[in-house]
Backbone bond lengths (Angstrom), bond angles and torsions (degrees), N, CA, C in turn:
res aa  C-N    CA-C-N  psi(-1)  N-CA   C-N-CA  omega(-1)  CA-C   N-CA-C  phi
1 M - - - 1.452 - - 1.536 110.90 -
2 F 1.319 116.33 -39.18 1.458 120.43 -179.12 1.524 111.62 -61.01
3 K 1.341 116.65 -42.79 1.466 120.59 178.94 1.525 110.87 -61.58
4 I 1.309 115.88 -37.73 1.467 119.79 179.96 1.521 110.11 -63.01
5 L 1.317 117.56 -42.30 1.463 120.75 178.74 1.529 111.45 -65.18
6 I 1.320 116.73 -38.34 1.472 120.46 177.37 1.522 109.95 -63.83
7 L 1.331 116.44 -45.77 1.466 120.46 178.23 1.519 111.31 -59.18
8 Q 1.311 115.54 -42.78 1.459 120.34 -178.56 1.529 110.17 -60.55
9 R 1.310 117.08 -40.81 1.470 120.90 179.04 1.532 112.02 -71.69
10 L 1.335 117.27 -45.70 1.467 120.94 -177.29 1.521 112.90 -61.54
11 Y 1.328 115.74 -40.76 1.458 120.35 -174.73 1.522 113.01 -104.44
12 N 1.319 117.17 9.82 1.467 122.45 179.50 1.525 112.13 48.80
13 L 1.333 115.99 50.11 1.456 121.31 -179.47 1.523 110.24 -89.17
14 S 1.322 115.51 141.71 1.459 119.86 173.79 1.522 108.64 -74.95
15 D 1.323 116.67 170.27 1.461 120.12 177.37 1.523 110.91 -60.84
16 R 1.317 116.71 -39.45 1.470 120.99 179.96 1.531 110.97 -64.76
17 Q 1.331 116.63 -44.31 1.465 120.52 178.95 1.529 111.03 -64.07
18 T 1.319 115.91 -40.97 1.456 120.54 179.60 1.521 110.78 -64.01
19 E 1.311 116.85 -43.63 1.466 121.28 178.77 1.525 111.05 -62.09
20 F 1.321 117.22 -41.73 1.462 121.02 178.32 1.526 110.58 -60.89
21 Q 1.319 116.46 -46.64 1.462 120.43 -179.54 1.526 111.29 -63.71
22 R 1.304 115.78 -39.24 1.464 119.65 -179.27 1.516 111.61 -66.54
23 N 1.316 116.58 -34.32 1.460 121.00 -177.69 1.522 113.45 -83.85
24 T 1.291 117.79 -11.69 1.458 121.06 179.88 1.522 108.05 -97.77
25 S 1.315 116.09 102.43 1.469 120.08 -170.81 1.526 113.43 -60.74
26 E 1.309 118.48 -38.27 1.461 120.17 -179.30 1.521 110.66 -65.27
27 E 1.317 116.30 -46.90 1.456 120.60 179.24 1.524 111.44 -68.67
28 N 1.312 115.54 -30.56 1.455 120.66 -178.74 1.524 111.35 -57.97
29 G 1.305 116.86 -46.21 1.462 120.72 179.40 1.514 111.90 -61.49
30 K 1.325 116.76 -40.70 1.463 121.01 179.16 1.530 110.54 -64.94
31 M 1.332 116.31 -42.99 1.454 120.68 -177.86 1.527 110.91 -62.98
32 Y 1.338 117.14 -45.58 1.459 120.10 -179.30 1.519 111.90 -65.70
33 S 1.316 117.42 -36.88 1.463 118.32 178.58 1.527 110.41 -67.76
34 L 1.327 117.38 -35.47 1.467 120.25 177.25 1.519 111.28 -64.39
35 I 1.324 117.15 -44.52 1.463 119.30 -178.23 1.521 110.46 -67.29
36 D 1.319 118.13 -38.41 1.462 120.67 177.50 1.520 110.34 -61.18
37 K 1.315 118.01 -42.12 1.464 121.64 179.33 1.520 110.82 -66.26
38 K 1.337 117.38 -41.03 1.466 120.49 -179.68 1.520 111.13 -66.38
39 I 1.326 117.11 -40.27 1.465 120.29 179.76 1.520 109.90 -65.55
40 I 1.324 117.27 -42.90 1.465 120.93 -179.69 1.527 110.30 -63.08
41 K 1.332 117.79 -40.74 1.467 120.98 179.94 1.522 111.31 -66.30
42 K 1.347 117.63 -35.17 1.463 120.86 -177.81 1.519 112.25 -76.62
43 V 1.318 117.18 -24.00 1.470 121.10 -178.03 1.476 109.46 -84.76
């Protein structure tokens, strides 16, 4: 859940957009890998 909130803030996603991404399994994997890469780069 925490990663989802971070993604929502980073990409300025609405609740509806976030829910769609979360429910789409193929896109879900891409989104999580992007956030992991962004967090690693910022740290």
